[in-house]
C-alpha positions as CSV (number, residue, x, y, z in Angstrom):
1,M,164.4,43.1,172.5
2,A,161.2,42.3,174.3
3,E,158.0,42.1,172.4
4,R,156.0,45.3,172.5
5,R,152.7,44.7,174.4
6,V,149.3,46.1,173.4
7,P,146.4,46.1,175.8
8,D,143.6,43.7,174.9
9,C,140.6,46.0,174.6
10,G,138.3,43.7,172.6
11,L,137.8,45.2,169.1
12,M,141.1,46.8,168.1
13,P,140.9,50.4,167.0
14,E,142.3,51.5,163.7
15,M,146.0,52.2,164.4
16,P,149.3,52.5,162.5
17,M,151.4,49.4,162.1
18,P,154.9,50.7,162.9
19,L,157.2,47.7,162.3
20,V,157.0,45.9,158.9
21,L,159.0,43.0,157.6
22,L,159.5,43.2,153.8
23,T,161.1,40.4,151.8
24,N,163.1,40.8,148.5
25,C,163.1,44.6,148.9
26,H,165.1,45.2,145.7
27,Q,162.9,43.0,143.4
28,Y,159.4,42.8,142.0
29,T,157.1,45.0,144.2
30,G,159.9,45.6,146.8
31,P,161.2,49.0,145.6
32,G,157.7,50.5,145.5
33,A,156.6,48.9,148.8
34,L,159.8,50.1,150.5
35,A,159.3,53.7,149.4
36,A,155.6,53.7,150.4
37,L,156.2,52.1,153.8
38,I,158.9,54.6,154.6
39,E,156.7,57.5,153.5
40,E,154.0,56.2,155.8
41,G,156.4,56.4,158.7
42,H,157.0,52.7,159.3
43,T,160.2,51.1,160.4
44,V,160.9,48.5,157.6
45,L,163.0,45.5,158.2
46,C,164.3,44.4,154.8
47,Q,165.4,41.1,153.5
48,D,167.2,40.7,150.2
49,A,169.6,38.3,148.7
50,A,172.1,41.2,148.2
51,F,172.2,41.7,152.0
52,A,174.3,38.6,152.4
53,D,177.2,41.1,151.8
54,A,177.8,43.1,155.0
55,A,179.0,46.1,152.9
56,V,175.8,46.2,151.0
57,R,173.8,46.1,154.2
58,A,175.8,49.0,155.7
59,A,175.3,51.1,152.6
60,F,171.6,50.4,152.6
61,D,171.3,51.4,156.2
62,R,173.1,54.6,155.6
63,Q,170.8,55.5,152.7
64,H,167.5,54.7,154.4
65,G,166.7,56.3,157.7
66,T,163.9,54.0,158.9
67,A,164.7,50.9,156.8
68,L,167.2,48.4,158.0
69,A,168.8,45.5,156.2
70,L,168.7,42.0,157.6
71,A,171.7,39.7,157.3
72,A,169.5,36.6,157.5
73,Q,168.4,34.8,154.3
74,T,166.4,31.7,155.4
75,P,163.0,31.9,157.1
76,E,164.3,30.5,160.3
77,A,167.3,32.9,160.4
78,I,165.0,35.9,159.4
79,H,162.6,35.0,162.3
80,E,165.4,34.8,164.8
81,E,167.1,38.0,163.7
82,V,163.9,40.0,163.7
83,V,162.5,38.8,167.0
84,Q,165.9,39.1,168.8
85,R,166.6,42.6,167.6
86,W,163.2,44.2,167.2
87,G,160.4,41.9,168.5
88,V,157.4,40.7,166.5
89,P,156.5,42.7,163.3
90,D,153.1,44.4,163.1
91,A,152.9,43.5,159.4
92,I,154.8,41.1,157.1
93,V,155.0,41.7,153.3
94,L,155.9,38.5,151.6
95,N,157.2,39.7,148.2
96,D,158.6,36.5,146.9
97,V,160.3,36.1,143.5
98,Y,161.8,33.6,141.1
99,P,162.7,34.2,137.4
100,N,160.3,33.1,134.7
101,A,161.5,31.3,131.6
102,P,158.7,30.7,129.2
103,T,158.6,26.9,128.5
104,D,156.1,24.5,127.1
105,I,154.6,22.3,129.8
106,E,156.1,19.0,128.4
107,A,159.6,20.6,128.4
108,I,159.6,22.0,131.9
109,P,162.4,20.4,134.0
110,P,160.9,19.1,137.2
111,D,163.6,21.0,139.1
112,D,162.2,24.3,137.8
113,F,158.9,23.4,139.6
114,R,160.8,22.4,142.7
115,R,163.0,25.5,142.9
116,T,160.1,27.9,142.1
117,F,157.9,26.1,144.7
118,E,160.6,26.6,147.3
119,A,161.0,30.3,146.5
120,V,157.4,31.5,146.1
121,V,155.4,28.9,148.1
122,M,157.4,27.4,150.9
123,I,159.3,30.5,152.0
124,P,156.2,32.6,152.6
125,I,154.5,29.6,154.2
126,R,157.4,29.0,156.5
127,L,157.7,32.7,157.5
128,T,154.0,32.7,158.3
129,Q,154.3,29.6,160.5
130,L,157.2,31.1,162.4
131,F,155.6,34.5,163.1
132,L,152.0,33.6,163.4
133,P,151.9,32.2,167.0
134,A,153.2,35.5,168.5
135,M,150.8,37.5,166.4
136,K,148.0,35.3,167.6
137,A,149.0,35.8,171.2
138,R,149.1,39.6,170.6
139,R,145.8,39.4,168.7
140,R,146.9,41.8,166.0
141,G,148.9,41.8,162.8
142,A,148.8,41.8,159.0
143,F,150.2,39.6,156.3
144,V,150.4,40.9,152.7
145,F,151.2,38.2,150.1
146,V,152.4,39.3,146.7
147,T,151.6,36.6,144.2
148,S,150.4,37.0,140.6
149,A,147.2,37.6,138.6
150,R,148.3,35.0,135.9
151,E,145.8,32.4,137.1
152,A,143.0,34.7,135.9
153,R,144.1,34.1,132.3
154,P,146.8,31.4,132.0
155,E,149.1,32.0,129.1
156,P,151.1,29.4,127.1
157,G,154.6,29.0,128.5
158,F,154.0,30.2,132.0
159,A,152.6,27.1,133.7
160,V,155.1,27.2,136.5
161,A,154.4,30.7,137.6
162,T,150.6,30.3,137.0
163,T,150.4,27.1,139.1
164,L,152.6,28.1,142.0
165,R,151.5,31.7,142.5
166,A,148.0,30.3,142.6
167,A,149.1,27.9,145.4
168,T,150.4,30.8,147.5
169,T,147.2,32.8,146.9
170,A,145.2,29.8,148.1
171,F,147.4,29.5,151.2
172,A,146.7,33.2,152.0
173,K,143.0,32.7,151.8
174,A,143.2,29.7,154.2
175,L,145.3,31.8,156.5
176,A,142.7,34.6,156.5
177,K,140.0,32.2,157.7
178,E,142.2,30.8,160.5
179,A,143.7,34.0,161.7
180,A,140.7,36.3,161.6
181,P,139.4,35.3,165.1
182,F,142.7,36.5,166.4
183,G,142.4,40.0,164.8
184,I,145.0,39.1,162.1
185,Q,144.6,40.1,158.5
186,A,145.8,38.2,155.4
187,N,145.4,39.7,152.0
188,V,146.9,39.2,148.5
189,V,148.2,41.7,146.0
190,A,148.2,39.9,142.6
191,P,150.1,41.9,140.0
192,N,150.6,41.5,136.3
193,Y,152.1,43.9,133.9
194,L,154.0,45.7,136.7
195,Y,157.3,47.2,135.7
196,S,160.2,45.3,137.3
197,E,163.5,44.4,135.9
198,M,163.0,40.7,136.7
199,Y,159.7,40.3,134.9
200,Y,159.1,43.4,132.6
201,P,162.4,45.1,132.1
202,R,162.4,48.7,131.2
203,A,164.6,48.4,128.1
204,R,162.2,46.0,126.4
205,F,158.8,47.1,127.6
206,M,159.2,50.9,128.3
207,D,162.1,52.3,126.3
208,D,161.4,50.3,123.1
209,P,158.4,51.7,121.2
210,A,157.5,48.2,120.0
211,G,157.4,47.0,123.6
212,R,155.2,49.9,124.7
213,E,152.8,49.2,121.9
214,A,152.6,45.5,122.8
215,I,151.8,46.4,126.4
216,A,149.2,48.9,125.3
217,R,147.4,46.3,123.2
218,L,147.2,43.9,126.3
219,V,146.6,46.3,129.2
220,P,143.4,48.5,129.2
221,F,145.3,51.2,131.1
222,G,147.8,51.3,128.2
223,R,151.0,50.9,130.1
224,L,152.9,49.0,132.8
225,G,152.0,49.6,136.4
226,E,154.5,51.8,138.3
227,P,156.3,50.7,141.5
228,A,154.9,53.6,143.4
229,E,151.3,52.6,142.5
230,V,151.7,49.0,143.8
231,G,153.6,50.3,146.8
232,A,150.7,52.5,147.9
233,L,148.4,49.5,147.8
234,I,150.8,47.3,149.8
235,A,151.4,50.0,152.3
236,F,147.6,50.4,152.9
237,L,147.1,46.7,153.4
238,A,150.0,46.5,155.8
239,S,148.9,49.6,157.7
240,G,146.1,48.1,159.9
241,K,143.9,51.1,159.0
242,S,141.2,48.8,157.8
243,P,141.4,45.7,160.0
244,F,138.1,44.2,158.8
245,T,139.6,43.8,155.4
246,T,140.9,40.2,155.1
247,G,140.9,37.3,152.7
248,Q,141.0,39.6,149.7
249,V,142.8,39.1,146.4
250,I,143.4,42.4,144.7
251,H,144.5,42.4,141.1
252,F,147.0,45.1,140.3
253,T,146.8,44.8,136.5
254,G,145.5,48.0,134.9
255,G,142.2,46.4,133.9
256,W,143.7,43.1,132.5
257,P,142.4,40.5,131.7
């Protein structure tokens, strides 16, 4: 499919971003972002590890009218599938994930750093490299990086996530500087204490009264953040409605730390 062309009229007007690429749509901020993007009327191209199975992709497509599952899993394959089938996305939501296992620094296996680095740093960097030239040529687009607010208050046992999420946040800031002259936004959503089964599972932190009390002591808002709440924030940053907003790191933390 040929890339959609937009006339170059100098300053771009506020306009909807109709085609959005979302990574890891079943995990972390993915479910909330997917629902919000669909509600806003976007076509959402969804990557997820589960979509390596053709039957899972077909079921997802049947369930979601304007969201489509990608077969591709690597950055290069994602780029090829998206561009060949739909053209260049108007926005890319880099919702990257890797499990946390609390470990003292001296006991962290080096491979844990390497695997996490590949998942939450190199994958979003590589996708950015692949899509950025066409966005520059078009002079429009938005990147939304989902990282973490952990660097604001490092906690014992979480050095891997704290270090590597901070690296992706720094990359997004560098991208914002380089891409701004081309009308391209790059912003960061940095959650902590967001409900997700990977990081804050419902059974432990919502259904268990002791877990709810522990969260209430840590989070000024008194609870975990909801997927719909972070989804609304991501959808706004991906929408192109405020193109002058770039280089921002927005903590989604209920007032923590």
